[in-house]
C-alpha positions as a printed Julia matrix, in Angstrom:
249×3 Matrix{Float64}:
  -2.8    22.6    19.43
  -6.3    21.75   18.93
  -6.98   19.15   15.78
  -9.9    20.11   14.42
  -9.32   19.25   10.35
  -7.08   16.1     9.2
  -6.01   14.79    5.81
  -5.54   11.25    5.27
  -3.57   10.54    2.31
  -5.56    7.55    1.18
  -9.05    7.15   -0.56
 -12.48    7.66    1.0
 -13.15    4.37    3.18
 -16.39    3.05    1.69
 -19.74    2.21    2.66
 -20.84    4.07    5.85
 -19.14    2.83    8.46
 -15.52    3.53    9.23
 -12.66    4.36   11.95
 -12.45    7.61   11.18
 -15.75    8.21   10.53
 -16.3     7.08   14.37
 -12.93    9.48   15.49
 -14.79   12.68   13.5
 -17.7    12.04   15.09
 -16.58   11.7    18.4
 -14.12   14.48   18.63
 -15.8    17.14   16.2
 -13.17   16.7    13.9
 -13.75   17.18    9.86
 -11.48   14.92    8.28
 -10.73   14.91    4.29
  -9.3    11.99    2.32
  -7.16   12.07   -0.97
  -5.32   10.16   -2.08
  -1.62   11.39   -3.08
   0.22    9.02   -5.05
  -1.61    7.0    -8.17
  -0.52    3.71   -9.7
   0.16    3.73  -13.39
   0.95    0.62  -15.88
   4.04    0.06  -17.14
   3.74   -0.79  -21.0
   4.41   -4.09  -22.97
   7.73   -2.22  -24.12
   9.13   -1.23  -20.55
   8.32   -5.12  -19.77
   9.88   -6.81  -22.06
  13.29   -4.88  -21.22
  12.77   -6.77  -17.89
  13.39  -10.02  -19.94
  11.49  -12.01  -17.94
   9.24  -14.93  -19.46
   5.76  -15.57  -17.65
   5.52  -18.85  -19.51
   8.78  -20.14  -16.89
   6.76  -19.57  -14.03
   4.41  -21.83  -11.84
   2.91  -19.4    -9.83
   1.61  -15.8    -9.23
   2.67  -13.72   -5.84
  -0.33  -11.28   -5.51
   0.1    -8.91   -2.38
  -2.74   -6.45   -3.6
  -5.89   -6.23   -5.88
  -3.54   -3.53   -8.24
  -1.41   -6.48   -8.92
  -3.56   -8.35   -9.82
  -5.3    -6.15  -12.4
  -1.57   -5.23  -13.61
  -0.61   -9.09  -14.16
  -3.67   -9.54  -16.54
  -3.08   -5.97  -18.25
   0.64   -7.18  -18.82
  -0.27  -10.95  -19.79
  -2.95   -9.5   -22.54
  -0.75   -7.17  -23.72
   2.17   -9.48  -24.14
  -0.76  -12.28  -25.47
   0.36  -14.51  -22.49
  -3.12  -16.92  -22.17
  -2.56  -17.65  -18.62
  -3.01  -21.6   -17.95
  -5.77  -22.92  -15.98
  -2.79  -24.88  -14.38
  -1.32  -21.14  -12.62
  -1.12  -21.4    -8.8
  -1.93  -17.75   -7.55
  -0.36  -17.12   -3.72
  -2.46  -14.19   -2.25
  -1.56  -12.27    0.73
  -5.18  -12.09    2.06
  -8.26  -13.82    1.75
  -9.66  -10.27   -0.53
  -7.47  -10.65   -3.0
  -7.61  -14.04   -3.24
 -11.72  -13.62   -3.85
 -10.49  -10.43   -5.9
  -9.22  -12.74   -8.71
 -13.01  -14.31   -9.43
 -12.07  -11.22  -11.82
 -10.6   -12.78  -13.92
 -10.26  -16.68  -13.18
 -12.7   -19.55  -11.78
 -11.96  -19.47   -8.19
 -11.13  -23.01   -7.34
  -9.69  -23.91   -4.11
  -6.74  -26.33   -5.24
  -5.29  -22.87   -7.24
  -5.85  -20.82   -5.03
  -3.88  -19.95   -1.62
  -4.24  -16.96    0.61
  -2.31  -16.11    3.8
  -4.1   -13.53    6.94
  -1.92  -10.21    6.45
   1.43  -10.55    6.65
   4.32  -11.85    3.6
   5.51  -14.39    6.33
   2.46  -16.3     6.78
   2.22  -16.29    2.78
   6.01  -17.79    2.48
   4.88  -20.49    4.89
   2.13  -21.6     2.21
   4.81  -21.03   -0.64
   7.52  -23.14    1.31
   5.11  -26.55    1.28
   4.92  -25.98   -2.96
   7.66  -27.41   -3.68
   8.98  -27.18   -7.42
   6.88  -24.11   -7.95
   8.41  -21.08  -10.11
   7.19  -17.88   -8.47
   6.48  -14.63  -10.49
   6.04  -11.43   -8.32
   4.06   -8.23  -10.15
   4.83   -5.07   -8.05
   6.09   -1.55   -8.11
   9.2     0.43   -8.78
   8.54    1.02   -4.8
   8.5    -2.9    -3.95
   8.56   -2.26   -0.34
  11.78   -4.51    1.36
  10.18   -7.14    3.24
   8.7    -8.5     0.63
  12.03   -9.61   -1.13
  13.64  -10.56    1.92
  10.96  -12.32    3.45
  10.72  -14.58    0.2
  14.39  -14.74    0.23
  14.78  -15.38    3.71
  12.37  -18.85    3.09
  14.77  -19.96   -0.01
  11.29  -19.59   -2.54
  12.29  -18.92   -5.8
  10.97  -15.91   -7.32
  11.52  -13.58   -9.82
  10.22   -9.62   -9.63
   8.47   -7.81  -12.21
   7.8    -4.68  -12.31
   4.47   -3.98  -13.62
   3.33   -0.58  -12.27
   4.71    2.55  -10.55
   3.99    5.32   -8.54
   3.72    8.36   -9.04
   2.69   11.62   -7.38
  -1.21   12.72   -7.66
  -1.87   16.53   -8.67
  -2.47   18.19   -5.43
  -2.58   21.74   -6.93
  -6.26   22.66   -6.23
  -5.08   22.37   -1.98
  -2.91   24.95   -2.89
  -4.73   27.42   -0.46
  -6.45   24.66    1.97
  -4.91   23.85    5.28
  -5.08   21.57    8.3
  -4.16   20.88   11.48
  -3.27   17.05   10.7
  -2.11   15.44    7.74
  -1.84   11.53    7.91
   0.52    9.19    5.21
   0.88    5.2     4.92
   4.18    5.17    2.5
   7.33    7.27    1.51
   5.29    7.98   -1.78
   2.77   10.14   -0.13
   5.39   12.31    1.2
   7.48   12.48   -2.21
   3.79   13.49   -3.59
   3.27   16.24   -0.97
   6.5    17.8    -1.56
   6.59   17.54   -4.63
   3.24   19.38   -5.08
   4.41   21.92   -2.37
   7.99   22.4    -2.54
   8.08   25.41   -0.18
   5.93   23.41    2.1
   6.92   24.73    5.84
   5.59   22.64    8.11
   4.93   25.16   11.4
   2.01   24.0    13.02
   0.72   21.37   10.9
   1.11   17.81   12.59
   2.36   14.96   10.45
   1.01   11.25   11.58
   2.9     8.78    9.83
   2.02    4.67    9.74
   4.88    2.22    9.4
   8.66    2.23   10.01
   9.33    3.53    6.26
   6.94    6.04    6.2
   8.31    7.6     9.8
  12.11    7.2     8.13
  10.58    9.17    5.25
   9.06   12.17    7.1
  12.3    12.17    9.29
  14.62   11.75    6.12
  12.75   15.25    4.59
  13.48   17.74    7.61
   9.91   17.67    8.95
   8.87   16.65   12.42
   7.07   13.39   12.98
   4.46   14.0    15.8
   2.23   10.66   15.34
   3.4     7.39   14.84
   1.8     3.42   14.23
   1.65    1.41   15.1
   3.05    1.11   18.56
   1.72   -1.01   21.67
  -0.74    1.71   22.72
  -2.01    1.84   19.28
  -2.15   -0.76   16.52
  -4.04    1.24   13.8
  -2.97    5.03   12.52
  -6.85    5.48   14.01
  -5.88    4.7    17.77
  -2.76    6.81   17.24
  -4.71    9.67   16.37
  -7.2     9.25   18.83
  -3.99    9.16   21.61
  -2.38   12.76   20.16
  -6.11   13.98   20.35
  -6.46   12.94   23.7
  -3.38   14.74   25.02
  -3.64   17.92   23.44
  -6.89   17.94   25.13
  -6.01   17.26   28.69
  -3.31   20.14   27.99
  -6.03   22.5    27.54
């Protein structure tokens, strides 16, 4: 079947440039964006029940801008004044720069990797004697704590926010040729909003092994999977699929 409409379960890219926009123009495809999940912060009572003392930690591991926001939100909620001596280890430079919203940016206390938790762990390993706090979601990917444990990095996990299904009821009568997912939470949201969902000819694309696994576990058909050697990005995988469909015409 020819792909004419695609729904990407993420927010629309900011700005005018995006590989998705290029893809839409190149193949005359309509691409819509809609987050299937949303983030809700846990309250101070729930945090205290985890019995985590922020003051016992000397460094914070930040894997996203969302984690940054919720760390400082919770610090304020429990009346913890974050000391100037606190060190921050960020998954990317973009997350590190986002810290300027809350702290004065000093390179001596802010460290960042390029993209992966392994790169960040290499930096953290060099900081002897630090006690790390990992602000995270309730559905934290296993590879993060597993990697930290592999490098013998002492850390405490603090669940400060949770991922829940967004309300998609307005999509009840809207149909797309392809649905694109980036997390197991997106699949869960689809089935929570539409418990009678039948895939039929709808193409399902999944990014990452955990998302792909969630598709299969829920008895759905996985048509497009990324990343792989021929398609390192989701956009590349979608384009490859569209090209293959066009060849069949």
